[in-house]
mmJSON file of the N, C-alpha and C atoms, coordinates in Angstrom:
{"data_MODEL":{"atom_site":{
"group_PDB":["ATOM","ATOM","ATOM","ATOM","ATOM","ATOM","ATOM","ATOM","ATOM","ATOM","ATOM","ATOM","ATOM","ATOM","ATOM","ATOM","ATOM","ATOM","ATOM","ATOM","ATOM","ATOM","ATOM","ATOM","ATOM","ATOM","ATOM","ATOM","ATOM","ATOM","ATOM","ATOM","ATOM","ATOM","ATOM","ATOM","ATOM","ATOM","ATOM","ATOM","ATOM","ATOM","ATOM","ATOM","ATOM","ATOM","ATOM","ATOM","ATOM","ATOM","ATOM","ATOM","ATOM","ATOM","ATOM","ATOM","ATOM","ATOM","ATOM","ATOM","ATOM","ATOM","ATOM","ATOM","ATOM","ATOM","ATOM","ATOM","ATOM","ATOM","ATOM","ATOM","ATOM","ATOM","ATOM","ATOM","ATOM","ATOM","ATOM","ATOM","ATOM","ATOM","ATOM","ATOM","ATOM","ATOM","ATOM","ATOM","ATOM","ATOM","ATOM","ATOM","ATOM","ATOM","ATOM","ATOM","ATOM","ATOM","ATOM","ATOM","ATOM","ATOM","ATOM","ATOM","ATOM","ATOM","ATOM","ATOM","ATOM","ATOM","ATOM","ATOM","ATOM","ATOM","ATOM","ATOM","ATOM","ATOM","ATOM","ATOM","ATOM","ATOM","ATOM","ATOM","ATOM","ATOM","ATOM","ATOM","ATOM","ATOM","ATOM","ATOM","ATOM","ATOM","ATOM","ATOM","ATOM","ATOM","ATOM","ATOM","ATOM","ATOM","ATOM","ATOM","ATOM","ATOM","ATOM","ATOM","ATOM","ATOM","ATOM","ATOM","ATOM","ATOM","ATOM","ATOM","ATOM","ATOM","ATOM","ATOM","ATOM","ATOM","ATOM","ATOM","ATOM","ATOM","ATOM","ATOM","ATOM","ATOM","ATOM","ATOM","ATOM","ATOM","ATOM","ATOM","ATOM","ATOM","ATOM","ATOM","ATOM","ATOM","ATOM","ATOM","ATOM","ATOM","ATOM","ATOM","ATOM","ATOM","ATOM","ATOM","ATOM","ATOM","ATOM","ATOM","ATOM","ATOM","ATOM","ATOM","ATOM","ATOM","ATOM","ATOM","ATOM","ATOM","ATOM","ATOM","ATOM","ATOM","ATOM","ATOM","ATOM","ATOM","ATOM","ATOM","ATOM","ATOM","ATOM","ATOM","ATOM","ATOM","ATOM","ATOM","ATOM","ATOM","ATOM","ATOM","ATOM","ATOM","ATOM","ATOM","ATOM","ATOM","ATOM","ATOM","ATOM","ATOM","ATOM","ATOM","ATOM","ATOM","ATOM"],
"id":[1,2,3,4,5,6,7,8,9,10,11,12,13,14,15,16,17,18,19,20,21,22,23,24,25,26,27,28,29,30,31,32,33,34,35,36,37,38,39,40,41,42,43,44,45,46,47,48,49,50,51,52,53,54,55,56,57,58,59,60,61,62,63,64,65,66,67,68,69,70,71,72,73,74,75,76,77,78,79,80,81,82,83,84,85,86,87,88,89,90,91,92,93,94,95,96,97,98,99,100,101,102,103,104,105,106,107,108,109,110,111,112,113,114,115,116,117,118,119,120,121,122,123,124,125,126,127,128,129,130,131,132,133,134,135,136,137,138,139,140,141,142,143,144,145,146,147,148,149,150,151,152,153,154,155,156,157,158,159,160,161,162,163,164,165,166,167,168,169,170,171,172,173,174,175,176,177,178,179,180,181,182,183,184,185,186,187,188,189,190,191,192,193,194,195,196,197,198,199,200,201,202,203,204,205,206,207,208,209,210,211,212,213,214,215,216,217,218,219,220,221,222,223,224,225,226,227,228,229,230,231,232,233,234,235,236,237,238,239,240,241,242,243],
"type_symbol":["N","C","C","N","C","C","N","C","C","N","C","C","N","C","C","N","C","C","N","C","C","N","C","C","N","C","C","N","C","C","N","C","C","N","C","C","N","C","C","N","C","C","N","C","C","N","C","C","N","C","C","N","C","C","N","C","C","N","C","C","N","C","C","N","C","C","N","C","C","N","C","C","N","C","C","N","C","C","N","C","C","N","C","C","N","C","C","N","C","C","N","C","C","N","C","C","N","C","C","N","C","C","N","C","C","N","C","C","N","C","C","N","C","C","N","C","C","N","C","C","N","C","C","N","C","C","N","C","C","N","C","C","N","C","C","N","C","C","N","C","C","N","C","C","N","C","C","N","C","C","N","C","C","N","C","C","N","C","C","N","C","C","N","C","C","N","C","C","N","C","C","N","C","C","N","C","C","N","C","C","N","C","C","N","C","C","N","C","C","N","C","C","N","C","C","N","C","C","N","C","C","N","C","C","N","C","C","N","C","C","N","C","C","N","C","C","N","C","C","N","C","C","N","C","C","N","C","C","N","C","C","N","C","C","N","C","C","N","C","C","N","C","C"],
"label_atom_id":["N","CA","C","N","CA","C","N","CA","C","N","CA","C","N","CA","C","N","CA","C","N","CA","C","N","CA","C","N","CA","C","N","CA","C","N","CA","C","N","CA","C","N","CA","C","N","CA","C","N","CA","C","N","CA","C","N","CA","C","N","CA","C","N","CA","C","N","CA","C","N","CA","C","N","CA","C","N","CA","C","N","CA","C","N","CA","C","N","CA","C","N","CA","C","N","CA","C","N","CA","C","N","CA","C","N","CA","C","N","CA","C","N","CA","C","N","CA","C","N","CA","C","N","CA","C","N","CA","C","N","CA","C","N","CA","C","N","CA","C","N","CA","C","N","CA","C","N","CA","C","N","CA","C","N","CA","C","N","CA","C","N","CA","C","N","CA","C","N","CA","C","N","CA","C","N","CA","C","N","CA","C","N","CA","C","N","CA","C","N","CA","C","N","CA","C","N","CA","C","N","CA","C","N","CA","C","N","CA","C","N","CA","C","N","CA","C","N","CA","C","N","CA","C","N","CA","C","N","CA","C","N","CA","C","N","CA","C","N","CA","C","N","CA","C","N","CA","C","N","CA","C","N","CA","C","N","CA","C","N","CA","C","N","CA","C","N","CA","C","N","CA","C","N","CA","C","N","CA","C","N","CA","C"],
"label_alt_id":[null,null,null,null,null,null,null,null,null,null,null,null,null,null,null,null,null,null,null,null,null,null,null,null,null,null,null,null,null,null,null,null,null,null,null,null,null,null,null,null,null,null,null,null,null,null,null,null,null,null,null,null,null,null,null,null,null,null,null,null,null,null,null,null,null,null,null,null,null,null,null,null,null,null,null,null,null,null,null,null,null,null,null,null,null,null,null,null,null,null,null,null,null,null,null,null,null,null,null,null,null,null,null,null,null,null,null,null,null,null,null,null,null,null,null,null,null,null,null,null,null,null,null,null,null,null,null,null,null,null,null,null,null,null,null,null,null,null,null,null,null,null,null,null,null,null,null,null,null,null,null,null,null,null,null,null,null,null,null,null,null,null,null,null,null,null,null,null,null,null,null,null,null,null,null,null,null,null,null,null,null,null,null,null,null,null,null,null,null,null,null,null,null,null,null,null,null,null,null,null,null,null,null,null,null,null,null,null,null,null,null,null,null,null,null,null,null,null,null,null,null,null,null,null,null,null,null,null,null,null,null,null,null,null,null,null,null,null,null,null,null,null,null],
"label_comp_id":["MET","MET","MET","SER","SER","SER","ILE","ILE","ILE","SER","SER","SER","GLN","GLN","GLN","SER","SER","SER","GLU","GLU","GLU","LEU","LEU","LEU","ASP","ASP","ASP","SER","SER","SER","PHE","PHE","PHE","HIS","HIS","HIS","SER","SER","SER","PHE","PHE","PHE","ALA","ALA","ALA","SER","SER","SER","TYR","TYR","TYR","GLU","GLU","GLU","LEU","LEU","LEU","ALA","ALA","ALA","THR","THR","THR","THR","THR","THR","GLY","GLY","GLY","ALA","ALA","ALA","ALA","ALA","ALA","GLU","GLU","GLU","SER","SER","SER","TRP","TRP","TRP","PRO","PRO","PRO","ASP","ASP","ASP","LEU","LEU","LEU","LEU","LEU","LEU","ALA","ALA","ALA","LYS","LYS","LYS","TRP","TRP","TRP","GLN","GLN","GLN","SER","SER","SER","GLN","GLN","GLN","ARG","ARG","ARG","GLU","GLU","GLU","HIS","HIS","HIS","ASN","ASN","ASN","GLU","GLU","GLU","THR","THR","THR","VAL","VAL","VAL","SER","SER","SER","SER","SER","SER","ILE","ILE","ILE","ARG","ARG","ARG","ARG","ARG","ARG","GLY","GLY","GLY","VAL","VAL","VAL","GLN","GLN","GLN","ASP","ASP","ASP","ALA","ALA","ALA","GLU","GLU","GLU","ALA","ALA","ALA","GLY","GLY","GLY","ARG","ARG","ARG","VAL","VAL","VAL","ARG","ARG","ARG","ASP","ASP","ASP","LEU","LEU","LEU","THR","THR","THR","GLU","GLU","GLU","ILE","ILE","ILE","ASP","ASP","ASP","ASN","ASN","ASN","GLN","GLN","GLN","ILE","ILE","ILE","ARG","ARG","ARG","SER","SER","SER","GLN","GLN","GLN","LEU","LEU","LEU","GLY","GLY","GLY","PHE","PHE","PHE","PRO","PRO","PRO","PRO","PRO","PRO","ARG","ARG","ARG","ASN","ASN","ASN","LYS","LYS","LYS"],
"label_asym_id":["A","A","A","A","A","A","A","A","A","A","A","A","A","A","A","A","A","A","A","A","A","A","A","A","A","A","A","A","A","A","A","A","A","A","A","A","A","A","A","A","A","A","A","A","A","A","A","A","A","A","A","A","A","A","A","A","A","A","A","A","A","A","A","A","A","A","A","A","A","A","A","A","A","A","A","A","A","A","A","A","A","A","A","A","A","A","A","A","A","A","A","A","A","A","A","A","A","A","A","A","A","A","A","A","A","A","A","A","A","A","A","A","A","A","A","A","A","A","A","A","A","A","A","A","A","A","A","A","A","A","A","A","A","A","A","A","A","A","A","A","A","A","A","A","A","A","A","A","A","A","A","A","A","A","A","A","A","A","A","A","A","A","A","A","A","A","A","A","A","A","A","A","A","A","A","A","A","A","A","A","A","A","A","A","A","A","A","A","A","A","A","A","A","A","A","A","A","A","A","A","A","A","A","A","A","A","A","A","A","A","A","A","A","A","A","A","A","A","A","A","A","A","A","A","A","A","A","A","A","A","A","A","A","A","A","A","A","A","A","A","A","A","A"],
"label_entity_id":["1","1","1","1","1","1","1","1","1","1","1","1","1","1","1","1","1","1","1","1","1","1","1","1","1","1","1","1","1","1","1","1","1","1","1","1","1","1","1","1","1","1","1","1","1","1","1","1","1","1","1","1","1","1","1","1","1","1","1","1","1","1","1","1","1","1","1","1","1","1","1","1","1","1","1","1","1","1","1","1","1","1","1","1","1","1","1","1","1","1","1","1","1","1","1","1","1","1","1","1","1","1","1","1","1","1","1","1","1","1","1","1","1","1","1","1","1","1","1","1","1","1","1","1","1","1","1","1","1","1","1","1","1","1","1","1","1","1","1","1","1","1","1","1","1","1","1","1","1","1","1","1","1","1","1","1","1","1","1","1","1","1","1","1","1","1","1","1","1","1","1","1","1","1","1","1","1","1","1","1","1","1","1","1","1","1","1","1","1","1","1","1","1","1","1","1","1","1","1","1","1","1","1","1","1","1","1","1","1","1","1","1","1","1","1","1","1","1","1","1","1","1","1","1","1","1","1","1","1","1","1","1","1","1","1","1","1","1","1","1","1","1","1"],
"label_seq_id":[1,1,1,2,2,2,3,3,3,4,4,4,5,5,5,6,6,6,7,7,7,8,8,8,9,9,9,10,10,10,11,11,11,12,12,12,13,13,13,14,14,14,15,15,15,16,16,16,17,17,17,18,18,18,19,19,19,20,20,20,21,21,21,22,22,22,23,23,23,24,24,24,25,25,25,26,26,26,27,27,27,28,28,28,29,29,29,30,30,30,31,31,31,32,32,32,33,33,33,34,34,34,35,35,35,36,36,36,37,37,37,38,38,38,39,39,39,40,40,40,41,41,41,42,42,42,43,43,43,44,44,44,45,45,45,46,46,46,47,47,47,48,48,48,49,49,49,50,50,50,51,51,51,52,52,52,53,53,53,54,54,54,55,55,55,56,56,56,57,57,57,58,58,58,59,59,59,60,60,60,61,61,61,62,62,62,63,63,63,64,64,64,65,65,65,66,66,66,67,67,67,68,68,68,69,69,69,70,70,70,71,71,71,72,72,72,73,73,73,74,74,74,75,75,75,76,76,76,77,77,77,78,78,78,79,79,79,80,80,80,81,81,81],
"pdbx_PDB_ins_code":[null,null,null,null,null,null,null,null,null,null,null,null,null,null,null,null,null,null,null,null,null,null,null,null,null,null,null,null,null,null,null,null,null,null,null,null,null,null,null,null,null,null,null,null,null,null,null,null,null,null,null,null,null,null,null,null,null,null,null,null,null,null,null,null,null,null,null,null,null,null,null,null,null,null,null,null,null,null,null,null,null,null,null,null,null,null,null,null,null,null,null,null,null,null,null,null,null,null,null,null,null,null,null,null,null,null,null,null,null,null,null,null,null,null,null,null,null,null,null,null,null,null,null,null,null,null,null,null,null,null,null,null,null,null,null,null,null,null,null,null,null,null,null,null,null,null,null,null,null,null,null,null,null,null,null,null,null,null,null,null,null,null,null,null,null,null,null,null,null,null,null,null,null,null,null,null,null,null,null,null,null,null,null,null,null,null,null,null,null,null,null,null,null,null,null,null,null,null,null,null,null,null,null,null,null,null,null,null,null,null,null,null,null,null,null,null,null,null,null,null,null,null,null,null,null,null,null,null,null,null,null,null,null,null,null,null,null,null,null,null,null,null,null],
"Cartn_x":[0.863,0.012,0.782,0.527,1.45,0.805,0.629,0.744,1.407,0.502,0.057,1.086,1.19,2.499,1.005,0.256,-1.087,-1.272,-1.81,-1.539,-0.57,0.86,1.337,2.281,1.719,1.609,0.247,-0.295,-1.399,-1.092,-0.411,-0.085,0.611,1.775,3.186,2.007,1.585,0.96,-0.413,-0.816,-1.588,-0.338,0.163,1.568,2.526,2.177,3.479,2.002,1.503,0.02,-0.087,-0.361,-0.208,1.226,1.626,2.803,3.332,2.836,2.872,1.369,0.206,-0.144,-0.586,-0.147,-0.244,1.499,2.085,3.616,3.894,3.251,3.496,3.733,4.278,5.143,5.081,3.629,3.065,3.598,3.897,4.506,3.987,5.145,4.68,2.986,3.107,1.575,0.427,1.055,-0.214,-0.901,-0.382,-0.328,-0.786,-0.358,-0.794,-2.325,-2.626,-3.873,-4.664,-4.066,-4.476,-5.605,-4.852,-4.4,-6.162,-5.5,-6.625,-7.88,-7.89,-9.276,-10.012,-9.211,-9.74,-10.228,-9.345,-9.945,-11.595,-10.833,-12.496,-13.941,-13.983,-14.604,-14.892,-13.872,-13.59,-15.265,-14.436,-15.321,-16.827,-16.73,-17.697,-18.924,-18.249,-19.02,-19.818,-18.854,-18.567,-19.791,-19.535,-21.219,-22.082,-22.405,-23.475,-23.599,-23.307,-23.761,-23.655,-23.267,-23.923,-24.841,-25.107,-27.265,-27.837,-28.246,-28.353,-28.518,-28.159,-28.152,-28.293,-28.378,-29.44,-30.255,-30.68,-32.46,-33.272,-32.283,-32.908,-33.46,-32.395,-32.699,-33.514,-34.072,-35.185,-34.464,-32.789,-31.994,-32.57,-33.45,-33.332,-34.8,-34.746,-35.417,-36.078,-37.835,-38.64,-37.773,-37.839,-36.973,-37.627,-38.999,-39.347,-39.091,-39.052,-38.304,-37.085,-36.072,-34.53,-34.526,-35.497,-35.587,-36.207,-37.46,-37.303,-36.116,-35.919,-35.079,-33.652,-33.38,-32.172,-33.094,-34.471,-34.282,-34.782,-35.386,-35.265,-33.704,-32.536,-31.393,-30.769,-31.058,-30.727,-31.738,-32.716,-33.957,-34.825,-34.95,-35.913,-37.141,-38.026,-39.452,-39.865,-40.739,-41.143,-41.077,-41.428,-41.382,-43.597,-43.559,-45.082,-45.453,-45.979,-47.052,-48.108],
"Cartn_y":[-0.827,0.025,1.312,1.917,3.548,4.56,5.515,6.621,7.957,8.583,9.861,10.936,11.788,12.918,13.488,13.729,14.379,13.175,12.454,11.131,11.482,11.116,11.549,12.6,13.5,14.725,15.268,14.419,13.769,12.996,12.322,11.343,12.361,12.994,13.774,15.05,15.639,16.415,15.668,14.721,14.013,13.499,12.243,12.394,13.294,14.684,15.379,15.982,16.173,16.414,14.794,14.296,13.419,13.991,13.403,13.573,14.689,15.35,17.202,17.209,16.89,16.9,15.867,14.514,13.619,13.611,13.865,13.626,11.557,11.156,9.726,9.153,8.548,8.403,6.724,6.049,4.926,4.332,2.993,2.319,2.433,3.058,2.925,2.607,1.48,0.198,0.582,1.087,1.446,3.635,4.18,4.995,5.054,4.7,4.377,3.698,3.409,2.548,3.258,4.203,5.295,6.376,6.84,7.721,7.139,5.71,5.617,5.519,4.568,5.097,6.486,7.029,8.587,8.891,8.947,9.347,8.283,7.39,5.991,7.152,7.447,8.391,8.984,9.948,11.894,11.717,10.67,9.954,9.772,8.774,8.267,9.786,10.709,11.42,12.203,13.01,13.79,12.621,12.319,11.467,10.94,10.883,11.421,13.102,13.412,14.985,15.431,14.65,15.381,14.213,13.124,12.552,12.847,14.284,14.931,15.36,16.571,17.527,17.447,16.164,16.232,15.849,15.005,15.018,16.246,17.304,18.655,19.162,19.138,19.582,18.575,17.715,17.595,16.5,15.983,15.169,13.806,13.12,11.937,11.273,9.218,8.912,7.888,7.747,6.513,5.76,4.539,2.511,2.412,2.647,1.583,1.894,3.289,3.26,2.37,3.171,2.207,1.234,0.227,-1.015,-1.738,-1.264,-1.125,-2.105,-0.087,-0.142,-0.834,-1.235,-3.009,-3.83,-4.543,-5.616,-5.768,-4.448,-5.029,-4.998,-3.568,-3.866,-5.359,-6.308,-7.724,-8.917,-8.09,-8.7,-10.231,-9.55,-10.065,-9.132,-10.263,-10.044,-8.699,-8.263,-7.133,-7.326,-7.118,-6.888,-7.39,-8.529,-8.58,-7.673,-7.083,-6.319,-7.108],
"Cartn_z":[-0.128,0.216,-0.205,-0.767,-1.029,0.225,0.452,1.009,0.51,1.032,0.224,0.811,0.203,1.028,2.375,1.51,2.388,4.128,3.486,4.262,5.038,4.495,5.765,6.366,6.373,6.913,7.298,7.941,8.514,9.726,9.256,9.933,11.298,10.467,11.028,12.091,12.073,12.08,13.463,13.702,14.711,15.844,15.101,15.932,17.015,16.297,17.038,17.975,17.494,18.259,19.563,19.533,20.371,21.637,20.888,21.911,23.18,22.336,23.069,24.035,23.765,25.348,25.824,25.197,25.887,26.543,26.568,27.271,27.311,26.44,26.415,25.284,24.924,23.705,23.63,21.876,22.505,21.061,21.297,19.67,18.479,17.427,16.092,15.659,16.217,15.718,16.475,18.024,17.429,18.011,17.786,17.366,16.052,15.021,13.413,13.503,14.476,14.739,15.595,16.074,16.687,15.379,15.239,14.258,12.758,12.104,11.339,12.325,13.157,14.197,14.154,14.409,14.319,12.617,12.255,10.428,10.273,10.262,10.258,10.662,11.839,12.757,12.057,12.128,11.061,9.99,9.113,7.888,7.834,8.919,9.878,9.425,10.56,10.417,9.728,8.957,7.909,7.034,6.599,5.639,6.028,7.891,8.255,7.936,8.516,8.407,6.633,5.413,4.356,4.165,4.854,4.696,5.431,6.321,7.037,6.209,5.87,4.961,3.604,3.432,1.871,2.301,3.579,3.544,4.21,4.743,5.51,3.601,2.82,1.495,0.011,0.718,-0.247,-0.755,-0.984,-1.866,-1.123,-1.494,-0.706,-2.099,-1.831,-2.253,-1.677,-2.477,-1.255,-1.207,-0.115,-0.735,-1.816,-1.641,-2.367,-4.336,-4.011,-5.181,-5.682,-4.663,-4.728,-4.722,-4.105,-3.43,-5.491,-5.941,-7.239,-8.391,-8.345,-9.592,-9.613,-8.487,-7.548,-8.684,-7.843,-7.923,-10.042,-9.798,-11.387,-12.445,-11.388,-12.419,-11.925,-10.98,-11.274,-11.645,-12.324,-12.499,-11.9,-10.906,-9.492,-9.106,-9.008,-9.041,-8.355,-9.109,-7.6,-5.854,-5.167,-4.231,-3.556,-2.966,-2.798,-1.71,-1.435,-1.113,0.19],
"occupancy":[1.0,1.0,1.0,1.0,1.0,1.0,1.0,1.0,1.0,1.0,1.0,1.0,1.0,1.0,1.0,1.0,1.0,1.0,1.0,1.0,1.0,1.0,1.0,1.0,1.0,1.0,1.0,1.0,1.0,1.0,1.0,1.0,1.0,1.0,1.0,1.0,1.0,1.0,1.0,1.0,1.0,1.0,1.0,1.0,1.0,1.0,1.0,1.0,1.0,1.0,1.0,1.0,1.0,1.0,1.0,1.0,1.0,1.0,1.0,1.0,1.0,1.0,1.0,1.0,1.0,1.0,1.0,1.0,1.0,1.0,1.0,1.0,1.0,1.0,1.0,1.0,1.0,1.0,1.0,1.0,1.0,1.0,1.0,1.0,1.0,1.0,1.0,1.0,1.0,1.0,1.0,1.0,1.0,1.0,1.0,1.0,1.0,1.0,1.0,1.0,1.0,1.0,1.0,1.0,1.0,1.0,1.0,1.0,1.0,1.0,1.0,1.0,1.0,1.0,1.0,1.0,1.0,1.0,1.0,1.0,1.0,1.0,1.0,1.0,1.0,1.0,1.0,1.0,1.0,1.0,1.0,1.0,1.0,1.0,1.0,1.0,1.0,1.0,1.0,1.0,1.0,1.0,1.0,1.0,1.0,1.0,1.0,1.0,1.0,1.0,1.0,1.0,1.0,1.0,1.0,1.0,1.0,1.0,1.0,1.0,1.0,1.0,1.0,1.0,1.0,1.0,1.0,1.0,1.0,1.0,1.0,1.0,1.0,1.0,1.0,1.0,1.0,1.0,1.0,1.0,1.0,1.0,1.0,1.0,1.0,1.0,1.0,1.0,1.0,1.0,1.0,1.0,1.0,1.0,1.0,1.0,1.0,1.0,1.0,1.0,1.0,1.0,1.0,1.0,1.0,1.0,1.0,1.0,1.0,1.0,1.0,1.0,1.0,1.0,1.0,1.0,1.0,1.0,1.0,1.0,1.0,1.0,1.0,1.0,1.0,1.0,1.0,1.0,1.0,1.0,1.0,1.0,1.0,1.0,1.0,1.0,1.0,1.0,1.0,1.0,1.0,1.0,1.0],
"B_iso_or_equiv":[0.0,0.0,0.0,0.0,0.0,0.0,0.0,0.0,0.0,0.0,0.0,0.0,0.0,0.0,0.0,0.0,0.0,0.0,0.0,0.0,0.0,0.0,0.0,0.0,0.0,0.0,0.0,0.0,0.0,0.0,0.0,0.0,0.0,0.0,0.0,0.0,0.0,0.0,0.0,0.0,0.0,0.0,0.0,0.0,0.0,0.0,0.0,0.0,0.0,0.0,0.0,0.0,0.0,0.0,0.0,0.0,0.0,0.0,0.0,0.0,0.0,0.0,0.0,0.0,0.0,0.0,0.0,0.0,0.0,0.0,0.0,0.0,0.0,0.0,0.0,0.0,0.0,0.0,0.0,0.0,0.0,0.0,0.0,0.0,0.0,0.0,0.0,0.0,0.0,0.0,0.0,0.0,0.0,0.0,0.0,0.0,0.0,0.0,0.0,0.0,0.0,0.0,0.0,0.0,0.0,0.0,0.0,0.0,0.0,0.0,0.0,0.0,0.0,0.0,0.0,0.0,0.0,0.0,0.0,0.0,0.0,0.0,0.0,0.0,0.0,0.0,0.0,0.0,0.0,0.0,0.0,0.0,0.0,0.0,0.0,0.0,0.0,0.0,0.0,0.0,0.0,0.0,0.0,0.0,0.0,0.0,0.0,0.0,0.0,0.0,0.0,0.0,0.0,0.0,0.0,0.0,0.0,0.0,0.0,0.0,0.0,0.0,0.0,0.0,0.0,0.0,0.0,0.0,0.0,0.0,0.0,0.0,0.0,0.0,0.0,0.0,0.0,0.0,0.0,0.0,0.0,0.0,0.0,0.0,0.0,0.0,0.0,0.0,0.0,0.0,0.0,0.0,0.0,0.0,0.0,0.0,0.0,0.0,0.0,0.0,0.0,0.0,0.0,0.0,0.0,0.0,0.0,0.0,0.0,0.0,0.0,0.0,0.0,0.0,0.0,0.0,0.0,0.0,0.0,0.0,0.0,0.0,0.0,0.0,0.0,0.0,0.0,0.0,0.0,0.0,0.0,0.0,0.0,0.0,0.0,0.0,0.0,0.0,0.0,0.0,0.0,0.0,0.0],
"pdbx_formal_charge":[null,null,null,null,null,null,null,null,null,null,null,null,null,null,null,null,null,null,null,null,null,null,null,null,null,null,null,null,null,null,null,null,null,null,null,null,null,null,null,null,null,null,null,null,null,null,null,null,null,null,null,null,null,null,null,null,null,null,null,null,null,null,null,null,null,null,null,null,null,null,null,null,null,null,null,null,null,null,null,null,null,null,null,null,null,null,null,null,null,null,null,null,null,null,null,null,null,null,null,null,null,null,null,null,null,null,null,null,null,null,null,null,null,null,null,null,null,null,null,null,null,null,null,null,null,null,null,null,null,null,null,null,null,null,null,null,null,null,null,null,null,null,null,null,null,null,null,null,null,null,null,null,null,null,null,null,null,null,null,null,null,null,null,null,null,null,null,null,null,null,null,null,null,null,null,null,null,null,null,null,null,null,null,null,null,null,null,null,null,null,null,null,null,null,null,null,null,null,null,null,null,null,null,null,null,null,null,null,null,null,null,null,null,null,null,null,null,null,null,null,null,null,null,null,null,null,null,null,null,null,null,null,null,null,null,null,null,null,null,null,null,null,null],
"auth_seq_id":[1,1,1,2,2,2,3,3,3,4,4,4,5,5,5,6,6,6,7,7,7,8,8,8,9,9,9,10,10,10,11,11,11,12,12,12,13,13,13,14,14,14,15,15,15,16,16,16,17,17,17,18,18,18,19,19,19,20,20,20,21,21,21,22,22,22,23,23,23,24,24,24,25,25,25,26,26,26,27,27,27,28,28,28,29,29,29,30,30,30,31,31,31,32,32,32,33,33,33,34,34,34,35,35,35,36,36,36,37,37,37,38,38,38,39,39,39,40,40,40,41,41,41,42,42,42,43,43,43,44,44,44,45,45,45,46,46,46,47,47,47,48,48,48,49,49,49,50,50,50,51,51,51,52,52,52,53,53,53,54,54,54,55,55,55,56,56,56,57,57,57,58,58,58,59,59,59,60,60,60,61,61,61,62,62,62,63,63,63,64,64,64,65,65,65,66,66,66,67,67,67,68,68,68,69,69,69,70,70,70,71,71,71,72,72,72,73,73,73,74,74,74,75,75,75,76,76,76,77,77,77,78,78,78,79,79,79,80,80,80,81,81,81],
"auth_comp_id":["MET","MET","MET","SER","SER","SER","ILE","ILE","ILE","SER","SER","SER","GLN","GLN","GLN","SER","SER","SER","GLU","GLU","GLU","LEU","LEU","LEU","ASP","ASP","ASP","SER","SER","SER","PHE","PHE","PHE","HIS","HIS","HIS","SER","SER","SER","PHE","PHE","PHE","ALA","ALA","ALA","SER","SER","SER","TYR","TYR","TYR","GLU","GLU","GLU","LEU","LEU","LEU","ALA","ALA","ALA","THR","THR","THR","THR","THR","THR","GLY","GLY","GLY","ALA","ALA","ALA","ALA","ALA","ALA","GLU","GLU","GLU","SER","SER","SER","TRP","TRP","TRP","PRO","PRO","PRO","ASP","ASP","ASP","LEU","LEU","LEU","LEU","LEU","LEU","ALA","ALA","ALA","LYS","LYS","LYS","TRP","TRP","TRP","GLN","GLN","GLN","SER","SER","SER","GLN","GLN","GLN","ARG","ARG","ARG","GLU","GLU","GLU","HIS","HIS","HIS","ASN","ASN","ASN","GLU","GLU","GLU","THR","THR","THR","VAL","VAL","VAL","SER","SER","SER","SER","SER","SER","ILE","ILE","ILE","ARG","ARG","ARG","ARG","ARG","ARG","GLY","GLY","GLY","VAL","VAL","VAL","GLN","GLN","GLN","ASP","ASP","ASP","ALA","ALA","ALA","GLU","GLU","GLU","ALA","ALA","ALA","GLY","GLY","GLY","ARG","ARG","ARG","VAL","VAL","VAL","ARG","ARG","ARG","ASP","ASP","ASP","LEU","LEU","LEU","THR","THR","THR","GLU","GLU","GLU","ILE","ILE","ILE","ASP","ASP","ASP","ASN","ASN","ASN","GLN","GLN","GLN","ILE","ILE","ILE","ARG","ARG","ARG","SER","SER","SER","GLN","GLN","GLN","LEU","LEU","LEU","GLY","GLY","GLY","PHE","PHE","PHE","PRO","PRO","PRO","PRO","PRO","PRO","ARG","ARG","ARG","ASN","ASN","ASN","LYS","LYS","LYS"],
"auth_asym_id":["A","A","A","A","A","A","A","A","A","A","A","A","A","A","A","A","A","A","A","A","A","A","A","A","A","A","A","A","A","A","A","A","A","A","A","A","A","A","A","A","A","A","A","A","A","A","A","A","A","A","A","A","A","A","A","A","A","A","A","A","A","A","A","A","A","A","A","A","A","A","A","A","A","A","A","A","A","A","A","A","A","A","A","A","A","A","A","A","A","A","A","A","A","A","A","A","A","A","A","A","A","A","A","A","A","A","A","A","A","A","A","A","A","A","A","A","A","A","A","A","A","A","A","A","A","A","A","A","A","A","A","A","A","A","A","A","A","A","A","A","A","A","A","A","A","A","A","A","A","A","A","A","A","A","A","A","A","A","A","A","A","A","A","A","A","A","A","A","A","A","A","A","A","A","A","A","A","A","A","A","A","A","A","A","A","A","A","A","A","A","A","A","A","A","A","A","A","A","A","A","A","A","A","A","A","A","A","A","A","A","A","A","A","A","A","A","A","A","A","A","A","A","A","A","A","A","A","A","A","A","A","A","A","A","A","A","A","A","A","A","A","A","A"],
"auth_atom_id":["N","CA","C","N","CA","C","N","CA","C","N","CA","C","N","CA","C","N","CA","C","N","CA","C","N","CA","C","N","CA","C","N","CA","C","N","CA","C","N","CA","C","N","CA","C","N","CA","C","N","CA","C","N","CA","C","N","CA","C","N","CA","C","N","CA","C","N","CA","C","N","CA","C","N","CA","C","N","CA","C","N","CA","C","N","CA","C","N","CA","C","N","CA","C","N","CA","C","N","CA","C","N","CA","C","N","CA","C","N","CA","C","N","CA","C","N","CA","C","N","CA","C","N","CA","C","N","CA","C","N","CA","C","N","CA","C","N","CA","C","N","CA","C","N","CA","C","N","CA","C","N","CA","C","N","CA","C","N","CA","C","N","CA","C","N","CA","C","N","CA","C","N","CA","C","N","CA","C","N","CA","C","N","CA","C","N","CA","C","N","CA","C","N","CA","C","N","CA","C","N","CA","C","N","CA","C","N","CA","C","N","CA","C","N","CA","C","N","CA","C","N","CA","C","N","CA","C","N","CA","C","N","CA","C","N","CA","C","N","CA","C","N","CA","C","N","CA","C","N","CA","C","N","CA","C","N","CA","C","N","CA","C","N","CA","C","N","CA","C","N","CA","C","N","CA","C","N","CA","C","N","CA","C"],
"pdbx_PDB_model_num":[1,1,1,1,1,1,1,1,1,1,1,1,1,1,1,1,1,1,1,1,1,1,1,1,1,1,1,1,1,1,1,1,1,1,1,1,1,1,1,1,1,1,1,1,1,1,1,1,1,1,1,1,1,1,1,1,1,1,1,1,1,1,1,1,1,1,1,1,1,1,1,1,1,1,1,1,1,1,1,1,1,1,1,1,1,1,1,1,1,1,1,1,1,1,1,1,1,1,1,1,1,1,1,1,1,1,1,1,1,1,1,1,1,1,1,1,1,1,1,1,1,1,1,1,1,1,1,1,1,1,1,1,1,1,1,1,1,1,1,1,1,1,1,1,1,1,1,1,1,1,1,1,1,1,1,1,1,1,1,1,1,1,1,1,1,1,1,1,1,1,1,1,1,1,1,1,1,1,1,1,1,1,1,1,1,1,1,1,1,1,1,1,1,1,1,1,1,1,1,1,1,1,1,1,1,1,1,1,1,1,1,1,1,1,1,1,1,1,1,1,1,1,1,1,1,1,1,1,1,1,1,1,1,1,1,1,1,1,1,1,1,1,1]
}}}
């Protein structure tokens, strides 16, 4: 797996902040795992916020409509009601 300069900079900032605020040195694998966990959390929160904004702006589709579309694309029969 290759890493981008942006990801390296992000990890460096995170590691520097962790060391400055906690004063404790963690192992590299622990620090990397903590950074990855924080990134995943931030991405999840951002995704949820985008979804809420979409819903508030009316950019949503009815579940029945989506179900019918997917079933049609996959060649499944319509759902029995």
